[in-house]
C-alpha positions as CSV (number, residue, x, y, z in Angstrom):
1,M,-21.6,-3.7,-11.6
2,D,-25.2,-3.8,-10.7
3,H,-26.2,-2.0,-7.4
4,A,-27.3,-5.2,-5.5
5,L,-24.1,-7.0,-6.4
6,R,-22.0,-4.0,-5.4
7,E,-23.7,-3.8,-2.0
8,R,-23.1,-7.5,-1.3
9,A,-19.4,-7.2,-2.3
10,L,-18.9,-4.1,-0.1
11,S,-20.7,-5.7,2.9
12,R,-17.8,-8.2,3.3
13,F,-15.7,-5.3,4.7
14,N,-18.3,-4.5,7.4
15,T,-17.6,-7.4,9.6
16,P,-16.9,-6.4,13.2
17,R,-13.2,-5.9,13.9
18,T,-11.4,-5.4,17.1
19,P,-8.7,-2.6,17.1
20,Y,-5.4,-3.8,18.3
21,S,-2.8,-1.8,20.1
22,R,-3.2,1.9,19.5
23,V,-3.8,1.5,15.7
24,P,-7.1,3.1,14.8
25,Y,-9.4,1.6,12.1
26,I,-11.8,3.2,9.6
27,E,-15.5,2.9,10.5
28,P,-17.7,1.2,7.9
29,R,-19.7,4.4,7.1
30,N,-16.4,6.3,6.5
31,S,-15.1,3.5,4.3
32,R,-18.3,3.6,2.3
33,F,-17.9,7.4,2.0
34,V,-14.4,6.9,0.6
35,Y,-15.6,4.3,-1.9
36,D,-18.5,6.5,-3.1
37,L,-16.2,9.5,-3.4
38,I,-13.7,7.6,-5.6
39,V,-16.5,6.2,-7.9
40,R,-18.4,9.5,-8.1
41,H,-15.4,11.6,-9.1
42,R,-13.8,8.8,-11.1
43,L,-10.5,9.1,-9.3
44,A,-7.6,7.2,-10.8
45,N,-4.6,7.9,-8.6
46,I,-4.9,7.6,-4.8
47,L,-2.2,8.3,-2.2
48,E,-3.0,6.7,1.1
49,L,-1.0,7.9,4.1
50,G,-1.3,5.4,7.0
51,T,-2.6,2.0,6.0
52,A,-3.3,0.7,9.6
53,H,-5.5,-2.5,9.2
54,G,-6.0,-2.1,5.4
55,T,-9.8,-1.9,5.5
56,G,-9.9,1.5,3.9
57,T,-7.4,0.3,1.3
58,C,-9.8,-2.6,0.5
59,Y,-12.7,-0.1,-0.2
60,M,-10.4,2.1,-2.3
61,A,-9.3,-1.0,-4.3
62,A,-12.9,-2.1,-4.7
63,A,-13.8,1.3,-6.1
64,L,-10.9,1.3,-8.6
65,D,-11.9,-2.3,-9.5
66,D,-15.5,-1.1,-10.2
67,L,-14.1,1.8,-12.3
68,G,-11.9,-0.6,-14.2
69,Y,-8.7,1.5,-13.7
70,G,-6.6,3.3,-11.2
71,K,-3.7,2.9,-8.8
72,I,-3.2,3.1,-5.0
73,T,0.1,4.2,-3.5
74,S,0.1,3.5,0.2
75,V,2.6,4.7,2.8
76,D,2.7,3.5,6.4
77,L,5.0,3.7,9.3
78,D,7.3,0.8,10.2
79,R,5.5,-0.6,13.2
80,K,8.8,-1.3,14.9
81,S,9.6,2.4,15.0
82,V,6.2,3.4,16.6
83,V,6.5,4.2,20.3
């Protein structure tokens, strides 16, 4: 994927978001760091602990899509059991 197209595709995840409850969300610069890390090291298997809003997952999925391979396994708490 060419650089300009990749930048436009990733920018869709940078829209302002409002955290709800006490569930944190990943900052855009951290999301971009995760994306770049996956692509740079050509990672294929990702274990995500704590999905929250899913923004980080979107960046990871975009990186794997750009690589053309890979798998994300995501584990999160059942929201009903969180105090």
